Each structure stands twice: as C-alpha cells, then as structure tokens.
C-alpha positions in Angstrom: 82.8 27.9 76.8 81.8 31.3 76.4 81.3 33.3 79.7 82.1 36.7 81.2 85.1 36.8 83.4 83.7 38.9 86.5 85.5 36.8 89.0 87.1 38.1 92.1 89.5 36.1 94.5 88.0 32.7 94.7 89.4 29.9 97.4 88.7 27.2 99.9 86.2 26.6 103.0 83.1 25.2 104.4 79.5 25.7 105.7 76.0 24.2 107.2 73.4 22.7 104.6 70.6 25.1 103.7 67.2 24.5 102.2 64.7 26.2 100.1 61.3 25.7 102.2 57.7 25.6 101.0 56.5 28.3 103.3 53.0 27.0 104.4 52.3 29.1 107.6 52.2 27.7 110.9 55.2 26.5 113.0 57.2 24.8 110.6 58.0 27.9 108.5 61.6 29.5 109.4 61.5 32.9 110.8 62.5 35.4 108.0 62.4 38.5 110.6 65.3 40.8 111.9 64.5 39.1 115.4 65.6 35.7 114.0 68.4 33.9 116.0 71.3 32.7 114.2 72.4 29.1 115.1 76.6 29.6 115.2 78.2 26.2 115.1 81.3 24.8 114.3 81.9 24.8 110.4 82.2 21.6 108.6 84.3 20.7 105.7 83.1 22.3 102.4 81.1 21.3 100.0 81.9 20.7 96.5 79.2 23.4 95.3 81.1 25.9 97.4 84.7 25.4 95.9 85.5 22.3 94.2 89.0 21.9 95.0 88.9 22.7 98.7 88.7 19.6 101.4 89.6 20.7 104.9 87.3 22.8 107.5 88.4 26.0 108.3 89.4 25.6 111.6 88.3 26.6 115.4 88.3 30.4 114.6 85.4 30.0 112.1 81.5 29.3 112.8 78.7 28.8 110.6 75.2 29.9 110.7 72.0 29.8 108.3 70.2 33.2 107.6 66.5 32.7 106.4 65.1 35.4 103.9 62.0 35.4 101.8 62.8 33.8 98.4 60.4 36.8 96.9 60.5 39.7 98.9 57.0 40.7 97.2 55.6 37.8 99.1 57.3 37.8 102.5 55.1 35.2 104.0 55.7 33.0 100.9 58.5 30.1 100.5 62.1 31.0 102.3 65.8 30.7 101.4 68.5 29.9 103.6 71.5 31.8 103.4 74.9 30.4 104.1 77.2 32.1 106.7 80.4 32.1 108.1 82.0 34.5 111.0 85.1 34.7 113.0 85.0 36.9 116.1 86.7 40.2 116.5 90.1 39.6 118.3 89.7 42.8 120.2 86.3 42.8 121.4 86.8 45.9 123.7 87.3 47.8 120.6 84.8 46.2 118.5 83.2 48.1 115.8 80.7 45.7 114.4 80.7 43.0 111.7 82.5 43.8 108.3 80.5 41.7 105.6 82.8 40.6 102.6 81.7 39.8 99.2 84.3 38.4 96.7 82.7 38.7 93.5 81.6 36.3 90.6 79.0 36.8 90.7 78.7 33.5 91.9 81.7 33.2 94.1 81.5 31.4 97.7 82.1 33.7 100.4 81.8 30.7 102.9 84.6 29.1 100.9 86.7 32.3 100.2 86.9 34.3 103.5 88.6 31.8 105.6 91.5 31.0 102.9 91.9 34.8 102.7 91.6 35.7 106.0 95.4 36.2 106.8 95.1 39.2 104.8 92.4 40.7 107.2 93.9 40.2 110.6 94.3 43.7 111.1 90.8 44.3 110.5 89.9 41.6 112.6 91.1 43.5 115.5 87.9 45.8 115.7 85.5 43.8 113.3 83.9 40.2 113.3 84.9 38.9 109.9 81.6 37.6 108.1 81.0 36.5 104.7 78.1 34.6 102.7 76.9 32.3 100.0 74.6 34.7 98.1 71.4 33.5 97.2 71.8 30.7 94.0 75.4 30.2 95.0 77.1 27.1 97.0 75.1 26.0 99.9 72.5 29.1 99.5 70.4 26.9 96.6 73.4 26.9 94.7 72.2 26.9 90.7 73.2 23.6 89.0 72.7 23.3 85.4 74.5 20.3 84.0 76.0 17.3 85.6 79.8 17.3 86.3 80.7 15.1 82.8 78.3 17.7 80.9 80.2 20.7 82.3 83.5 18.8 81.2 82.2 18.8 77.4 80.8 22.0 77.6 83.7 24.0 78.4 85.9 22.3 76.3 83.7 22.7 73.4 84.6 25.6 70.8 83.9 29.0 72.2 84.8 31.3 69.4 83.4 29.9 66.1 84.6 30.1 63.0 81.9 29.3 60.5 78.1 28.9 60.1 78.0 25.4 61.7 80.0 26.2 64.6 78.1 29.3 65.3 74.8 27.3 65.2 76.7 24.5 67.9 77.6 27.3 69.9 73.9 28.9 70.3 72.5 25.2 70.7 75.2 24.3 73.7 74.2 27.7 75.2 70.6 27.3 74.9 70.6 23.6 76.2 72.8 24.8 79.3 70.1 27.3 79.9 67.6 24.6 79.8 69.7 22.8 82.1 69.7 25.5 84.6 65.7 25.9 84.2 65.0 22.2 84.6 67.2 21.6 87.7 67.2 25.2 89.5 64.1 26.9 88.1 62.5 27.7 91.2 65.2 30.3 92.1 66.3 31.6 88.8 64.0 34.6 89.0 65.1 35.5 92.4 68.7 35.5 92.3 69.6 39.0 91.1 71.7 41.3 92.6 68.5 43.5 94.0 67.5 40.3 96.2 71.3 39.9 97.3 71.0 43.3 98.6 68.0 43.1 100.6 69.5 39.8 102.1 72.3 41.8 103.3 70.2 44.7 104.5 68.5 41.8 106.6 71.9 40.1 107.5 73.1 43.5 109.1 69.9 43.8 111.3 70.2 40.1 112.5 73.7 40.7 113.2 72.7 43.3 115.3 74.4 46.5 113.4 73.2 49.7 113.1 75.2 50.7 109.9 76.5 48.2 107.2 80.4 48.2 107.1 81.4 46.4 103.9 84.2 45.0 102.1 83.2 44.2 98.1 85.3 43.4 95.5 84.5 42.9 91.8 81.0 42.0 91.2 80.9 42.8 94.9 81.4 46.6 94.2 78.3 46.1 92.1 76.6 44.7 95.1 77.7 47.1 97.4 76.5 50.2 95.0 73.0 48.9 94.6 72.9 48.3 98.4 73.8 52.0 98.8 71.3 52.9 96.5 68.6 50.8 98.3 69.6 52.0 101.8 72.0 55.2 101.7 71.1 55.8 105.3 72.7 52.5 106.6 75.8 52.7 105.0 78.6 52.6 107.3 81.9 52.2 105.9 82.1 50.3 102.5 85.4 49.4 100.4 84.8 48.9 96.6 88.0 47.2 95.1 88.5 45.8 91.7 85.1 48.3 90.8 82.7 47.2 88.2 81.5 50.0 85.9 77.8 50.5 86.6 77.4 52.5 83.6 78.4 49.9 80.9 75.8 47.2 79.7 77.3 43.7 79.0 78.4 44.6 75.4 80.4 47.5 76.6 81.7 45.5 79.9 82.8 42.6 77.6 85.0 45.0 75.4 86.7 46.7 78.0 87.7 43.3 79.7 89.0 42.3 76.0 90.9 45.7 76.4 91.7 44.7 80.0 93.0 41.6 79.5 94.9 42.4 76.7 96.6 45.3 78.7 97.6 42.6 81.6 98.7 40.4 78.6 101.0 43.1 77.7 102.4 43.8 80.7 103.3 40.4 81.4 105.2 39.7 78.4 107.1 43.1 79.1 108.0 42.1 82.5 108.6 38.5 81.6 112.3 38.9 80.2 113.2 40.6 83.5 112.6 37.8 85.6 115.2 35.9 83.9 113.1 33.4 82.2 114.4 31.9 79.1 111.4 30.4 77.4 108.9 33.9 77.7 106.3 33.5 75.1 105.3 36.3 72.9 101.9 37.0 71.5 102.4 35.7 68.2 103.3 32.6 69.9 100.1 32.4 72.0 97.9 33.0 69.2 99.5 30.4 67.0 99.2 28.0 70.1 95.6 28.6 70.6 94.6 28.4 66.7 96.5 25.1 66.7 94.6 24.0 69.9 91.4 24.6 68.0 91.6 21.7 65.6 94.3 19.5 67.4 94.0 19.5 71.3 97.0 18.3 73.2 96.5 15.9 76.1 95.9 17.2 79.8 95.1 15.1 82.6 92.5 12.3 83.6 91.9 11.4 80.1 90.9 15.0 79.1 92.2 17.3 76.2 93.6 20.9 76.4 91.1 22.6 74.2 91.3 26.1 72.7 88.6 27.3 74.8 90.2 25.8 78.0 93.6 27.2 77.0 91.9 30.4 76.7 90.5 30.6 80.0 93.5 29.2 81.5 95.6 32.2 80.2 92.8 34.9 81.4 92.9 33.3 84.7 96.9 33.6 84.9 96.3 37.3 84.5 94.3 37.8 87.6 97.6 37.9 89.8 101.2 38.5 89.2 101.7 35.5 91.2 100.3 33.3 88.5 102.8 34.9 85.7 105.5 32.2 86.2 102.5 29.7 85.6 101.5 30.9 82.5 105.2 30.9 81.1 105.6 27.6 82.0 102.0 26.5 80.8 102.5 28.0 77.1 106.0 26.4 77.0 104.8 23.1 77.9 101.7 23.2 75.5 103.7 24.0 72.7 105.5 20.5 73.5 102.1 18.8 73.6 101.7 19.1 77.3 98.5 20.9 78.5 98.5 20.1 82.1 99.1 23.5 83.4 96.9 25.2 81.0 94.0 22.9 81.6 94.6 23.3 85.4 94.1 27.0 84.9 91.2 26.9 82.8 89.8 24.5 85.4 90.1 26.9 88.2 88.4 29.6 86.0 85.4 27.2 85.8 85.3 26.2 89.2 86.1 22.6 88.5 87.8 20.4 91.3 90.8 17.7 90.8 88.1 14.7 91.3 86.1 16.1 88.5 83.3 17.9 90.6 82.2 21.5 89.9 81.2 24.0 92.4 78.2 26.4 91.6 80.8 29.0 90.3 80.0 29.4 86.7 76.4 28.4 86.8 75.5 30.7 89.4 77.3 33.5 87.3 74.9 32.9 84.3 72.0 33.0 86.7 72.8 36.2 88.4 74.1 37.8 85.3 71.0 36.9 83.2 68.5 37.6 86.1 70.3 41.4 86.0 70.8 42.4 82.6 67.8 42.8 80.4 70.1 42.2 77.0 69.7 39.3 74.9 72.4 39.5 72.1 72.0 38.1 68.7 74.3 35.8 66.4 74.1 38.9 64.0 74.5 41.6 66.6 77.9 39.8 67.9 79.4 39.3 64.4 78.8 42.8 63.8 80.9 43.8 66.7 83.6 41.1 66.3 85.7 43.6 64.3 85.7 45.9 67.3 86.4 43.0 69.9 89.4 42.1 67.7 90.8 45.0 67.6 90.6 45.6 71.2 92.1 42.2 71.7 93.8 39.7 69.0 93.8 37.0 71.7 90.7 37.5 74.1 88.2 39.7 71.7 86.5 36.4 70.1 86.1 34.8 73.4 84.7 37.9 75.1 82.3 38.8 72.1 80.8 35.4 71.9 80.5 35.4 75.2 77.7 37.6 75.1 75.4 34.8 73.9 75.4 33.8 77.5 71.8 35.1 78.4 70.5 33.6 75.0 67.4 31.9 75.6 67.5 32.3 79.4 64.0 31.6 80.9 64.1 34.6 83.3 64.0 38.2 82.1 66.3 40.7 83.2 65.9 43.5 85.6 68.1 46.3 84.1 70.0 47.8 81.2 72.7 49.2 83.9 72.2 49.3 87.5 71.2 52.3 89.5 73.7 53.0 92.4 73.1 56.5 93.1 73.5 56.7 97.2 72.7 60.3 97.5 73.3 60.8 101.6 75.2 58.0 102.3 78.6 58.1 104.1 81.8 58.0 102.1 82.4 54.9 100.4 86.2 54.3 99.4 86.5 53.3 95.5 89.8 51.7 94.6 90.8 51.5 91.1 93.8 49.4 90.0 95.4 50.7 86.6 96.5 47.4 85.5 93.5 45.5 86.5 92.0 43.0 83.4 88.6 42.0 84.8 87.5 45.3 86.1 89.5 48.1 84.2 90.6 51.0 85.9 88.2 53.4 84.4 85.5 51.8 86.0 86.4 53.3 89.3 85.9 56.6 88.3 82.3 55.6 86.8 81.3 54.6 90.0 82.4 56.8 92.2 80.8 59.5 90.1 77.5 57.7 90.0 77.6 57.1 93.8 77.1 60.9 93.9 79.3 63.9 95.0 80.9 63.2 98.7 79.9 59.5 98.4 82.3 57.9 96.2 86.0 58.6 97.1 88.4 57.2 94.7 91.8 55.9 95.6 94.3 54.6 92.4 96.7 51.7 93.0 99.4 51.8 90.1 99.8 48.1 90.1 98.9 44.6 88.3 96.2 42.1 88.6 92.9 42.0 89.8 92.1 44.1 93.1 94.3 46.4 94.9 93.9 45.4 98.7 95.3 41.6 98.6 98.0 43.0 96.3 99.8 43.7 99.4 100.8 47.1 98.3 101.4 49.1 101.6 100.1 52.4 100.6 96.9 50.7 99.8 96.7 48.6 103.0 97.4 51.6 105.3 94.8 53.9 103.6 92.0 51.2 103.7 92.7 50.1 107.5 92.6 53.8 108.2 89.4 54.4 106.7 87.7 51.0 107.8 89.2 50.9 111.5 89.5 54.6 112.3 87.0 56.5 110.1 89.7 58.4 108.2 88.3 59.3 104.5 91.5 59.8 102.6 91.6 62.8 100.4 90.0 62.6 96.8 92.3 61.5 94.2 95.3 59.6 96.5 97.6 57.8 94.3 99.5 54.6 95.8 102.3 52.9 93.8 
C-alpha cells in the first residue's frame, strides 16, 4: 500500500508494558514531573508491536523503565502516557558525560527494539555515555497506534498502490480512508497527541529525569527532524547532537516525496552500475525491473505462507533493498527469482518495509508512521492534485514515481488536523549540531543536510559530507565518518564546516 519511506535503521529488542491512564487526581495518578523515579529492571523479550521479527531479550547489559508524561502538555494534570525506555550504562563511568539519547527514525521505529540490535556500532560511544533510546508516543509499547488487524494489513499492503484507471483510484482512496477510520476506532485517544512537538517535549522531560543538564542526542532519518524541533524549542539545553540521514525541514510532503523518488532512483542507478563489478551473472536492468513490476500488477507470483508477491509488495521490497548496500545481493537474487515465479525474497523485503514478522504479526511501524506524519502535516492531497503531479514523479523515477505520488493520499480522510506546513527548526543560541549528509542516500537525499544546517542557523548547523551509499552515514562503517563523529560526541571537537569523508 502507498506510504512514505522515511524509515531509518530498524531492528530487534524489548521493553516493559506501558499504559495510557486516566488522570483522575489522587494518589493513583503517575508522577509526570522531572522528579519522578525511573524503575529500571531487566528487559523482557520484545513485543510484536515493537519488532515483529524479534524474539530474544536484549541481554544483561540492558535495563528498561517507563517514563510518565502528560498525554496533553496543555493539561499537565490530565491523562498520562507511558514512554518505554531502554538503557545500557557507560562502560567507563569515571569519564561519563551523560546519557546519549537515540532516535532511529520512521517516524514509527521502536528505539527500544533497535538500539540493542545496533549497539555494537556504538561501543566506543558507550565508554563515556549511557546509551538510551525509547519508543516515542504512538510507537511500540508507548501506546502504539493500531489501525487494522494483521490479516487486514496483509490485504492492505498487497493491494494495488499505483492505480491505472478510475476504478483503481477509487479503490485506493477507499482503502486509505478505511485505514484512517481504523486508526481512529482503535487508537483515537492518542492520535491528536502523537506529533513531533510532543515527542520533543517528552525528550526534554526524559533529559531532566535522567539527570542531564544538557541533551546529548543521536538522531537518524526522521530522528533528525525530531532533533531539529527539539533544538528550536529548547536551544539552550542542546549539548552535543548528531543528525545523520537528514530530513529536509523546508519541504512539504509533496516536495519530500518527489525528492525521495529522485533519491531512490539515484540509489537504484548506483546499484545497477555496481552490480556487474561483483561478478554476478544475473544482474537486472531497469527495463527488466519495470517489466517485472508491470507483470506483477496483474499476475502476482507465489510467495510464502499462502501469500502472493504483488506489484505493491515488490515495489516496497525493491525500495527496502536500497537502504543499505548490504542488501543489494538480495535484490539481485530476488528479482531473478521473481522473474522465474518465486517471489519469496522480494516478499520478505517488502514485509520488512511494512513491519511484518514471519508469524504474520505486524509491529506498529507503519501505523505509527501514518499517525505521526498526519498529526504533523497540514497537507491533505486530492486525487486531482496527485494526477497533475504524476508526470513530474514519473520523470523523477520510472520505477518509484507512481508509488511515491500516490503515497500522498496517506492523510486523506485523517481524523486529526496537522500542525504545520513545514517544521520550524531554527535554533539560535544552540550549541553546534553536527549534520551528516550522504550523497547516495535514497530516503533522505543529500541536499536536505545543507538545508537543515542552514535552517538551524549560523554557527549551529555544521555539515559533514559522506560520499557513500545507503541511508545514513555513521552505521556505514566509514572510518572517517566514525572518527569525526566520535571526536565530536566524546571530546566536543567540532569539525571544520564542509568536511568531506569518502
């Protein structure tokens, strides 16, 4: 099904149950002040809402807790919501700086699930920081948004997301509105309050409860937008903050979707050019990929579990494989297999995009993505408006253009009004923030890094360029990026503006 692709790195982990409690006053109401005490305890196995593919608890290094915050900050004595937290304490406590809070993107990704899975990349940072992450409100165990049952989601994501005639357009719009109605029915109590501004307020309360005078932050993908909004609201409490895989804060959803169409097309071209160099005999061409998708539109092929690989699921699978160069081999294998009638590999990639586990359960990833996006953005796109823009999207990407354009229907019929056209991330007076752009990034195109740095303000946004592939830069393993970021986060060494890593 149509959806924007603003996902950062997502993986496995765990957390304590969280409740949405009625604030009736009296002793039963959770403390939402900065003086509340976090009850850290061993982390249980993850829930399907956090990561549908994960099954193991994160291990003895990790502990979990619940932060209590107001559901509505305008009513601080009203209902409360629990924010799921996870932490691994610093390994060098004598040199400890504070807590380094991670958000890995989405919006909709579970930080509680992701941080332990990726923590091997952050061993050096852990020498001086407690590594901390959280499920933002509306995600995972922080009152995660649920819209449809798992079987309904199977049908929703398999359905045609690139309509070819009026009947298919009407069917798409009907399904999107049904999805929104399901969100309102099943999660209506939180939909109005899951936007990025409230998540930023939660992070500031988190900072204070953790005992830090400043916020130390590592934001990836959508996490850079969240970090930018935080810096705007609380510029004086920014300590050291890294923005990696940077969302362009100046773009409307339409401009962002068009930029992503170009970004994924660029990444696909880079993959196609690199493929023969690996000695693979069955490297596809763009023509073959387009022909496969067109054939799947009317003739899906077998997948697994009695399911079929449809055009929409394959389109999502191809896009998912472009998030990391490590996935390129699976894209080659998946396309070759699908051409022979075996859609299992591309279906697995498509399921990863949609947050579906092998047992058929879905995390809250895509439902929360829709809820947060539509709570943030005022834009509500019409069919006529999208149809007028289709030529530009198709020019930007013959493979992904239609999917990105029709994904703009996501907030059609949404029950909650959006907060802004674009977020304000100006942060005059904040400490320098390191903004890292990847020239080959498909999901957050490189130009967004420069625009974020500019919007943050003079002396605040410091840009670092990585000439590489995949989404984000730090987790690429590039030594130059790692050394520069580590020197900044650990020792406060701000690199020269415009530094380039290759």
